[in-house]
TIVO-2410 file (N, C-alpha, C; in nm, 3 decimals):
# residues 80
REC num residu      c1      c2      c3 atome chaine
REC   1      X   7.073   1.172  -2.752     N      A
REC   1      X   6.964   1.225  -2.672    CA      A
REC   1      X   6.860   1.117  -2.642     C      A
REC   2      X   6.858   1.009  -2.718     N      A
REC   2      X   6.756   0.907  -2.698    CA      A
REC   2      X   6.761   0.846  -2.559     C      A
REC   3      X   6.879   0.829  -2.503     N      A
REC   3      X   6.892   0.765  -2.374    CA      A
REC   3      X   6.816   0.832  -2.261     C      A
REC   4      X   6.802   0.964  -2.266     N      A
REC   4      X   6.741   1.032  -2.152    CA      A
REC   4      X   6.591   1.005  -2.139     C      A
REC   5      X   6.523   0.962  -2.243     N      A
REC   5      X   6.381   0.934  -2.226    CA      A
REC   5      X   6.359   0.806  -2.146     C      A
REC   6      X   6.462   0.727  -2.130     N      A
REC   6      X   6.451   0.604  -2.051    CA      A
REC   6      X   6.504   0.622  -1.909     C      A
REC   7      X   6.559   0.736  -1.879     N      A
REC   7      X   6.611   0.761  -1.744    CA      A
REC   7      X   6.503   0.735  -1.640     C      A
REC   8      X   6.536   0.658  -1.541     N      A
REC   8      X   6.443   0.632  -1.433    CA      A
REC   8      X   6.345   0.519  -1.458     C      A
REC   9      X   6.337   0.470  -1.580     N      A
REC   9      X   6.240   0.365  -1.611    CA      A
REC   9      X   6.261   0.241  -1.524     C      A
REC  10      X   6.386   0.201  -1.508     N      A
REC  10      X   6.414   0.081  -1.429    CA      A
REC  10      X   6.412   0.107  -1.279     C      A
REC  11      X   6.405   0.233  -1.239     N      A
REC  11      X   6.398   0.266  -1.096    CA      A
REC  11      X   6.256   0.255  -1.041     C      A
REC  12      X   6.158   0.246  -1.130     N      A
REC  12      X   6.018   0.235  -1.087    CA      A
REC  12      X   5.996   0.095  -1.029     C      A
REC  13      X   5.922   0.087  -0.922     N      A
REC  13      X   5.891  -0.042  -0.859    CA      A
REC  13      X   5.775  -0.109  -0.934     C      A
REC  14      X   5.800  -0.148  -1.058     N      A
REC  14      X   5.695  -0.205  -1.144    CA      A
REC  14      X   5.628  -0.326  -1.081     C      A
REC  15      X   5.704  -0.404  -1.006     N      A
REC  15      X   5.650  -0.525  -0.943    CA      A
REC  15      X   5.538  -0.493  -0.843     C      A
REC  16      X   5.542  -0.372  -0.789     N      A
REC  16      X   5.440  -0.333  -0.692    CA      A
REC  16      X   5.316  -0.272  -0.758     C      A
REC  17      X   5.324  -0.246  -0.888     N      A
REC  17      X   5.211  -0.189  -0.961    CA      A
REC  17      X   5.140  -0.299  -1.039     C      A
REC  18      X   5.011  -0.279  -1.057     N      A
REC  18      X   4.932  -0.379  -1.131    CA      A
REC  18      X   4.846  -0.309  -1.236     C      A
REC  19      X   4.833  -0.376  -1.350     N      A
REC  19      X   4.734  -0.333  -1.449    CA      A
REC  19      X   4.628  -0.443  -1.452     C      A
REC  20      X   4.533  -0.435  -1.540     N      A
REC  20      X   4.421  -0.530  -1.539    CA      A
REC  20      X   4.459  -0.672  -1.575     C      A
REC  21      X   4.582  -0.693  -1.618     N      A
REC  21      X   4.626  -0.828  -1.655    CA      A
REC  21      X   4.732  -0.882  -1.560     C      A
REC  22      X   4.761  -0.812  -1.453     N      A
REC  22      X   4.860  -0.861  -1.356    CA      A
REC  22      X   4.963  -0.755  -1.322     C      A
REC  23      X   5.078  -0.803  -1.276     N      A
REC  23      X   5.186  -0.711  -1.238    CA      A
REC  23      X   5.235  -0.632  -1.358     C      A
REC  24      X   5.280  -0.512  -1.331     N      A
REC  24      X   5.322  -0.421  -1.438    CA      A
REC  24      X   5.468  -0.441  -1.479     C      A
REC  25      X   5.528  -0.552  -1.442     N      A
REC  25      X   5.669  -0.576  -1.478    CA      A
REC  25      X   5.688  -0.590  -1.629     C      A
REC  26      X   5.582  -0.610  -1.703     N      A
REC  26      X   5.593  -0.621  -1.849    CA      A
REC  26      X   5.591  -0.485  -1.919     C      A
REC  27      X   5.568  -0.377  -1.845     N      A
REC  27      X   5.559  -0.246  -1.909    CA      A
REC  27      X   5.692  -0.188  -1.956     C      A
REC  28      X   5.803  -0.199  -1.881     N      A
REC  28      X   5.928  -0.143  -1.933    CA      A
REC  28      X   5.968  -0.199  -2.071     C      A
REC  29      X   5.964  -0.331  -2.092     N      A
REC  29      X   5.997  -0.380  -2.226    CA      A
REC  29      X   5.898  -0.330  -2.332     C      A
REC  30      X   5.771  -0.318  -2.295     N      A
REC  30      X   5.672  -0.265  -2.390    CA      A
REC  30      X   5.702  -0.119  -2.425     C      A
REC  31      X   5.735  -0.040  -2.325     N      A
REC  31      X   5.768   0.101  -2.349    CA      A
REC  31      X   5.887   0.112  -2.444     C      A
REC  32      X   5.988   0.031  -2.420     N      A
REC  32      X   6.106   0.035  -2.507    CA      A
REC  32      X   6.072  -0.013  -2.648     C      A
REC  33      X   5.986  -0.112  -2.658     N      A
REC  33      X   5.947  -0.164  -2.790    CA      A
REC  33      X   5.866  -0.062  -2.869     C      A
REC  34      X   5.799   0.028  -2.801     N      A
REC  34      X   5.725   0.134  -2.872    CA      A
REC  34      X   5.818   0.225  -2.950     C      A
REC  35      X   5.944   0.227  -2.914     N      A
REC  35      X   6.043   0.308  -2.985    CA      A
REC  35      X   6.126   0.225  -3.082     C      A
REC  36      X   6.084   0.102  -3.108     N      A
REC  36      X   6.158   0.014  -3.199    CA      A
REC  36      X   6.162   0.075  -3.339     C      A
REC  37      X   6.275   0.062  -3.408     N      A
REC  37      X   6.283   0.116  -3.544    CA      A
REC  37      X   6.188   0.047  -3.642     C      A
REC  38      X   6.149  -0.076  -3.611     N      A
REC  38      X   6.052  -0.148  -3.694    CA      A
REC  38      X   5.912  -0.096  -3.659     C      A
REC  39      X   5.849  -0.029  -3.751     N      A
REC  39      X   5.718   0.033  -3.726    CA      A
REC  39      X   5.612  -0.069  -3.684     C      A
REC  40      X   5.619  -0.190  -3.738     N      A
REC  40      X   5.520  -0.292  -3.699    CA      A
REC  40      X   5.536  -0.332  -3.554     C      A
REC  41      X   5.660  -0.351  -3.510     N      A
REC  41      X   5.688  -0.384  -3.370    CA      A
REC  41      X   5.640  -0.271  -3.280     C      A
REC  42      X   5.674  -0.148  -3.317     N      A
REC  42      X   5.635  -0.032  -3.236    CA      A
REC  42      X   5.484  -0.019  -3.227     C      A
REC  43      X   5.415  -0.040  -3.338     N      A
REC  43      X   5.268  -0.026  -3.339    CA      A
REC  43      X   5.202  -0.133  -3.254     C      A
REC  44      X   5.246  -0.257  -3.267     N      A
REC  44      X   5.189  -0.365  -3.185    CA      A
REC  44      X   5.215  -0.339  -3.036     C      A
REC  45      X   5.334  -0.293  -3.005     N      A
REC  45      X   5.370  -0.265  -2.866    CA      A
REC  45      X   5.287  -0.151  -2.810     C      A
REC  46      X   5.267  -0.048  -2.889     N      A
REC  46      X   5.185   0.065  -2.844    CA      A
REC  46      X   5.040   0.022  -2.821     C      A
REC  47      X   4.988  -0.062  -2.908     N      A
REC  47      X   4.851  -0.113  -2.889    CA      A
REC  47      X   4.840  -0.193  -2.759     C      A
REC  48      X   4.939  -0.279  -2.735     N      A
REC  48      X   4.937  -0.360  -2.613    CA      A
REC  48      X   4.954  -0.273  -2.488     C      A
REC  49      X   5.044  -0.176  -2.496     N      A
REC  49      X   5.064  -0.085  -2.384    CA      A
REC  49      X   4.936  -0.008  -2.354     C      A
REC  50      X   4.874   0.043  -2.457     N      A
REC  50      X   4.749   0.118  -2.440    CA      A
REC  50      X   4.643   0.031  -2.373     C      A
REC  51      X   4.630  -0.092  -2.416     N      A
REC  51      X   4.532  -0.182  -2.357    CA      A
REC  51      X   4.558  -0.207  -2.209     C      A
REC  52      X   4.685  -0.211  -2.172     N      A
REC  52      X   4.719  -0.239  -2.032    CA      A
REC  52      X   4.706  -0.119  -1.940     C      A
REC  53      X   4.733   0.002  -1.990     N      A
REC  53      X   4.728   0.119  -1.901    CA      A
REC  53      X   4.603   0.204  -1.918     C      A
REC  54      X   4.526   0.177  -2.021     N      A
REC  54      X   4.401   0.251  -2.044    CA      A
REC  54      X   4.294   0.148  -2.077     C      A
REC  55      X   4.272   0.060  -1.986     N      A
REC  55      X   4.183  -0.055  -2.009    CA      A
REC  55      X   4.036  -0.015  -2.001     C      A
REC  56      X   3.963  -0.047  -2.105     N      A
REC  56      X   3.819  -0.023  -2.113    CA      A
REC  56      X   3.782   0.122  -2.076     C      A
REC  57      X   3.863   0.215  -2.125     N      A
REC  57      X   3.831   0.357  -2.107    CA      A
REC  57      X   3.877   0.419  -1.978     C      A
REC  58      X   3.941   0.343  -1.891     N      A
REC  58      X   3.987   0.398  -1.764    CA      A
REC  58      X   4.137   0.380  -1.747     C      A
REC  59      X   4.203   0.482  -1.697     N      A
REC  59      X   4.347   0.474  -1.672    CA      A
REC  59      X   4.371   0.389  -1.548     C      A
REC  60      X   4.475   0.308  -1.552     N      A
REC  60      X   4.511   0.226  -1.436    CA      A
REC  60      X   4.644   0.277  -1.379     C      A
REC  61      X   4.672   0.240  -1.258     N      A
REC  61      X   4.784   0.292  -1.179    CA      A
REC  61      X   4.918   0.302  -1.253     C      A
REC  62      X   4.964   0.202  -1.327     N      A
REC  62      X   5.095   0.212  -1.391    CA      A
REC  62      X   5.105   0.320  -1.499     C      A
REC  63      X   4.992   0.375  -1.542     N      A
REC  63      X   4.996   0.479  -1.646    CA      A
REC  63      X   5.080   0.598  -1.602     C      A
REC  64      X   5.068   0.636  -1.477     N      A
REC  64      X   5.145   0.751  -1.428    CA      A
REC  64      X   5.295   0.721  -1.429     C      A
REC  65      X   5.332   0.601  -1.396     N      A
REC  65      X   5.475   0.565  -1.396    CA      A
REC  65      X   5.530   0.554  -1.537     C      A
REC  66      X   5.446   0.518  -1.633     N      A
REC  66      X   5.490   0.505  -1.773    CA      A
REC  66      X   5.497   0.639  -1.844     C      A
REC  67      X   5.426   0.737  -1.797     N      A
REC  67      X   5.414   0.866  -1.866    CA      A
REC  67      X   5.546   0.936  -1.899     C      A
REC  68      X   5.643   0.942  -1.808     N      A
REC  68      X   5.767   1.013  -1.844    CA      A
REC  68      X   5.836   0.954  -1.967     C      A
REC  69      X   5.834   0.823  -1.984     N      A
REC  69      X   5.896   0.762  -2.101    CA      A
REC  69      X   5.817   0.796  -2.226     C      A
REC  70      X   5.685   0.795  -2.217     N      A
REC  70      X   5.600   0.826  -2.332    CA      A
REC  70      X   5.623   0.970  -2.379     C      A
REC  71      X   5.653   1.059  -2.288     N      A
REC  71      X   5.675   1.199  -2.325    CA      A
REC  71      X   5.798   1.216  -2.412     C      A
REC  72      X   5.889   1.122  -2.408     N      A
REC  72      X   6.009   1.130  -2.490    CA      A
REC  72      X   5.989   1.080  -2.632     C      A
REC  73      X   5.880   1.013  -2.662     N      A
REC  73      X   5.861   0.954  -2.794    CA      A
REC  73      X   5.865   1.055  -2.908     C      A
REC  74      X   5.812   1.176  -2.893     N      A
REC  74      X   5.820   1.269  -3.007    CA      A
REC  74      X   5.963   1.296  -3.052     C      A
REC  75      X   6.059   1.281  -2.960     N      A
REC  75      X   6.198   1.305  -2.997    CA      A
REC  75      X   6.252   1.200  -3.093     C      A
REC  76      X   6.190   1.082  -3.101     N      A
REC  76      X   6.238   0.981  -3.193    CA      A
REC  76      X   6.168   0.991  -3.328     C      A
REC  77      X   6.072   1.082  -3.338     N      A
REC  77      X   6.013   1.113  -3.467    CA      A
REC  77      X   5.897   1.028  -3.513     C      A
REC  78      X   5.866   0.919  -3.447     N      A
REC  78      X   5.761   0.832  -3.494    CA      A
REC  78      X   5.622   0.884  -3.458     C      A
REC  79      X   5.610   0.952  -3.346     N      A
REC  79      X   5.479   0.989  -3.295    CA      A
REC  79      X   5.449   1.138  -3.310     C      A
REC  80      X   5.507   1.199  -3.411     N      A
REC  80      X   5.482   1.340  -3.434    CA      A
REC  80      X   5.393   1.359  -3.555     C      A
***
């Protein structure tokens, strides 16, 4: 069942989206790293992802594209 939370992730035109640090092409690997079995890797990735899509208290454009993948995280058990 884990595979379905990533469905469509690579279909997003990340290159056309920008966060406060540049193009959003770095978000798919970050999203996948948030589900890493190593809790330290997942935590660091989640912190970095949060900083990029919720910068200084405001949501930026790529947040909407990242949301479907984030919704699948409870299924992997780490974020429940």
